Each structure stands twice: as structure tokens, then as C-alpha cells.
C-alpha positions as CSV (number, residue, x, y, z in Angstrom):
1,M,-67.1,37.6,-68.9
2,N,-64.4,35.4,-68.0
3,K,-65.1,33.5,-64.9
4,M,-62.1,32.4,-63.0
5,R,-62.3,29.0,-62.0
6,S,-60.7,27.8,-58.9
7,S,-58.2,25.1,-59.4
8,P,-58.9,21.8,-57.7
9,H,-55.4,21.8,-56.4
10,L,-55.8,25.0,-54.5
11,A,-59.1,23.9,-53.1
12,R,-57.4,20.8,-51.5
13,H,-54.9,22.9,-49.7
14,G,-57.5,24.8,-47.9
15,K,-59.1,21.6,-46.4
16,Q,-55.9,20.0,-44.9
17,Q,-56.0,19.2,-41.2
18,G,-52.2,19.0,-40.5
19,A,-52.1,15.3,-39.9
20,I,-48.7,14.9,-41.5
21,L,-47.3,17.6,-39.2
22,I,-48.7,15.9,-36.1
23,F,-47.3,12.5,-37.3
24,C,-43.9,14.0,-37.9
25,L,-43.8,15.6,-34.5
26,V,-44.8,12.4,-32.7
27,F,-42.2,10.4,-34.8
28,L,-39.5,13.1,-33.9
29,A,-40.4,12.8,-30.2
30,I,-40.0,9.0,-30.3
31,L,-36.6,9.3,-32.1
32,T,-35.5,11.9,-29.5
33,L,-36.4,9.5,-26.6
34,M,-34.6,6.7,-28.3
35,G,-31.5,8.8,-28.7
36,V,-31.5,10.1,-25.1
37,S,-32.0,6.5,-23.9
38,G,-29.1,5.3,-26.0
39,M,-26.8,8.1,-24.7
40,E,-27.7,7.3,-21.1
41,S,-26.9,3.6,-21.5
42,T,-23.6,4.5,-23.3
43,I,-22.6,6.8,-20.5
44,L,-23.5,4.2,-17.9
45,E,-21.4,1.5,-19.8
46,E,-18.5,3.9,-20.1
47,R,-18.6,4.6,-16.3
48,M,-18.8,0.8,-15.6
49,S,-15.8,0.1,-17.8
50,G,-13.8,2.9,-16.2
51,N,-14.6,1.5,-12.7
52,M,-13.6,-2.0,-13.8
53,R,-10.3,-0.7,-15.2
54,D,-9.7,1.2,-12.0
55,Y,-10.5,-1.9,-9.9
56,T,-8.2,-4.1,-12.1
57,L,-5.3,-1.6,-11.7
58,A,-5.8,-1.7,-7.9
59,F,-6.0,-5.5,-7.9
60,Q,-2.8,-5.9,-9.9
61,A,-1.0,-3.4,-7.7
62,A,-2.1,-5.4,-4.6
63,E,-0.9,-8.6,-6.2
64,S,2.4,-7.0,-6.9
65,A,2.7,-6.1,-3.2
66,L,1.9,-9.7,-2.2
67,K,4.6,-11.0,-4.6
68,N,7.1,-8.6,-3.3
69,A,6.5,-9.6,0.3
70,E,6.7,-13.3,-0.6
71,A,10.0,-12.7,-2.5
72,W,11.4,-10.9,0.6
73,L,10.5,-13.9,2.8
74,V,12.1,-16.3,0.3
75,V,15.5,-14.7,0.5
76,Q,15.6,-14.7,4.3
77,T,18.1,-17.2,5.6
78,T,16.9,-17.1,9.2
79,Q,13.5,-16.6,10.7
80,P,12.7,-12.9,10.8
81,I,12.3,-11.2,14.1
82,T,8.7,-10.1,14.9
83,S,7.6,-6.9,16.7
84,D,4.5,-5.5,18.2
85,D,5.1,-2.0,16.9
86,G,6.1,-2.6,13.3
87,S,9.7,-1.7,13.9
88,T,10.8,-4.9,12.2
89,S,9.6,-6.2,8.8
90,V,7.4,-8.8,10.4
91,W,4.6,-8.0,12.9
92,A,3.5,-10.4,15.7
93,E,0.1,-11.9,15.3
94,N,-2.7,-9.4,15.7
95,A,-0.3,-6.8,17.1
96,M,-1.7,-4.1,14.9
97,D,-5.3,-4.6,16.0
98,P,-6.5,-1.4,17.7
99,D,-9.4,-3.2,19.4
100,D,-9.2,-6.9,19.8
101,T,-12.5,-7.1,21.7
102,D,-14.6,-6.1,18.7
103,H,-14.1,-9.5,17.0
104,D,-13.1,-7.8,13.7
105,Y,-10.0,-8.7,12.0
106,W,-7.4,-5.9,12.1
107,W,-7.5,-5.3,8.4
108,D,-11.2,-4.7,8.5
109,D,-11.1,-2.4,11.5
110,A,-12.3,1.1,10.9
111,N,-9.2,2.5,12.7
112,I,-6.9,0.9,10.1
113,D,-7.2,3.5,7.4
114,A,-5.0,4.8,4.5
115,S,-2.8,6.8,6.9
116,W,-2.2,3.7,9.1
117,W,-1.1,1.8,6.0
118,G,1.1,4.6,4.9
119,T,2.8,4.8,8.2
120,N,3.1,1.0,9.0
121,G,3.1,-0.8,5.7
122,T,6.0,-1.5,3.5
123,A,5.4,0.4,0.2
124,L,6.4,-0.6,-3.3
125,T,7.7,2.0,-5.7
126,G,7.3,2.5,-9.4
127,V,3.8,1.1,-9.8
128,A,2.3,3.1,-12.6
129,D,-1.3,4.4,-13.0
130,V,-2.3,4.3,-9.3
131,S,-2.9,7.3,-7.0
132,T,-0.9,5.8,-4.1
133,Q,1.7,3.1,-4.2
134,P,0.6,-0.3,-2.8
135,V,1.7,-1.4,0.6
136,Y,1.9,-4.7,2.5
137,V,2.2,-6.0,6.0
138,I,3.8,-9.4,6.9
139,E,2.5,-11.0,10.1
140,E,3.8,-14.2,11.7
141,Y,0.8,-16.0,13.0
142,R,1.8,-19.6,13.7
143,T,4.7,-21.9,14.1
144,V,4.0,-25.6,13.7
145,N,6.4,-28.2,15.1
146,T,4.3,-31.3,14.6
147,G,2.3,-32.9,11.8
148,Q,5.1,-33.5,9.3
149,S,4.2,-37.0,8.3
150,I,7.1,-37.4,6.0
151,A,9.6,-37.3,8.9
152,I,7.6,-39.8,11.1
153,G,9.5,-43.0,11.5
154,G,12.3,-41.9,9.3
155,G,14.6,-40.8,12.1
156,E,14.6,-37.2,10.8
157,S,14.2,-34.3,13.0
158,T,11.1,-32.2,12.4
159,V,11.8,-28.7,11.2
160,P,9.3,-26.1,12.4
161,R,7.3,-24.4,9.8
162,V,6.4,-20.8,10.2
163,F,3.2,-19.4,8.8
164,H,3.2,-15.8,7.6
165,R,0.1,-13.9,6.7
166,I,0.7,-11.2,4.1
167,T,-1.9,-8.5,3.7
168,S,-1.6,-6.0,0.9
169,R,-3.6,-2.8,0.2
170,A,-3.7,-0.9,-3.1
171,V,-5.8,1.8,-4.6
172,G,-6.5,2.6,-8.2
173,V,-6.5,5.8,-10.1
174,N,-9.4,7.0,-8.0
175,S,-8.5,6.9,-4.3
176,T,-11.9,5.4,-3.4
177,T,-11.1,2.2,-5.3
178,Q,-9.4,0.0,-2.7
179,V,-8.3,-3.6,-2.9
180,R,-7.0,-5.7,0.0
181,L,-5.5,-9.1,-0.6
182,Q,-4.0,-11.8,1.6
183,S,-1.9,-14.8,1.2
184,T,-0.4,-17.3,3.5
185,F,3.3,-18.1,3.1
186,I,4.8,-21.2,4.8
187,R,8.5,-21.5,5.3
188,A,10.8,-23.7,7.3
189,Y,13.9,-21.8,8.6
């Protein structure tokens, strides 16, 4: 009688416990967690760079508005007339403040919103990649007649210097990205 012998190779398969399978599943889970974590950080970095680009566009648009207002003041041959209602190109100091008892500057007041800027500000045109064109407001806030030390003792007449505050507002591609800038422009007329 021929006795079949069992092969040692077949006998080993019957005694396996599945350790390789468990190891592979744990290793796969670790790799999956690393992949998901990498994707989350990549998405976060992409959002941050998009927000930075949007802020930069808004900042550049606000700077353009400031430069445009300064260029307008440079070409004026006489001192611009001020108004309390924005009917001229230059506002009187704090004339636009809806509540001067709250100790907030007018440009930080909650009542000065995008619609106010659209109605009362001077808008630029042709600024690309922004949702709304930048606007600016020129405000005359001080005239100084003294303190020009160059003219003291020289027999020269002192020329008053007029201080203008220029405030600009711009938004980026996203309308919630808002930048406000200010500059002070001094000119003798």
C-alpha cells in the first residue's frame, strides 16, 4: 500500500496565524493617515496663499487710490474748497463722522460701510482683479501758519501749509477682503 505522505510545505500553511495580514493592514492604516494629513496641510496652505494673494491685490488697489489722490492734489494750483457733505473733492475735517461722540475715527465707524464709500468716495477705474474698484476720500484737517524755521529772520513771508488726510478703501477678489490705507499730504498753496 502506498501511503501518501503529507508534504511539509502543506503542513505549514495550515498553521499560519495571519500575522502578515495584520501587519499589512496596520501599515496601510498608517500610510492612509499620513496621506490624509498631508492633504489637509496642502489644502490649508493653498487657502492661506489664496488669502494672501487676495489681500495683496486689495492692498495694491488701495495704494493706487492713495497715489491717485496725491496726484490730484499735486496739480491743484489753488487750495481746494472743502465741504461738509462731500459735494467738493475735499471734505472738511471729520465732516463724514456719523457719531463724533463715540470717540471712534470716522473710517472705523460701523456706519461707514461699503455703500457709504461707494456713494461718497472718489472711485478709480480700470483696476483689474478686484471685485469693486478702489475709492478714496481727501480730508483737509489742518492749516499751519507758523513753525517754518527756514523763513525766520530771513524777511520772507511764511506760506501756510495745508495738511490733507487721504483715506483709501479697496477690496480684493473676495468682497470680504478689505484694506484701508491713509497718508498725509502736505502742500503750500
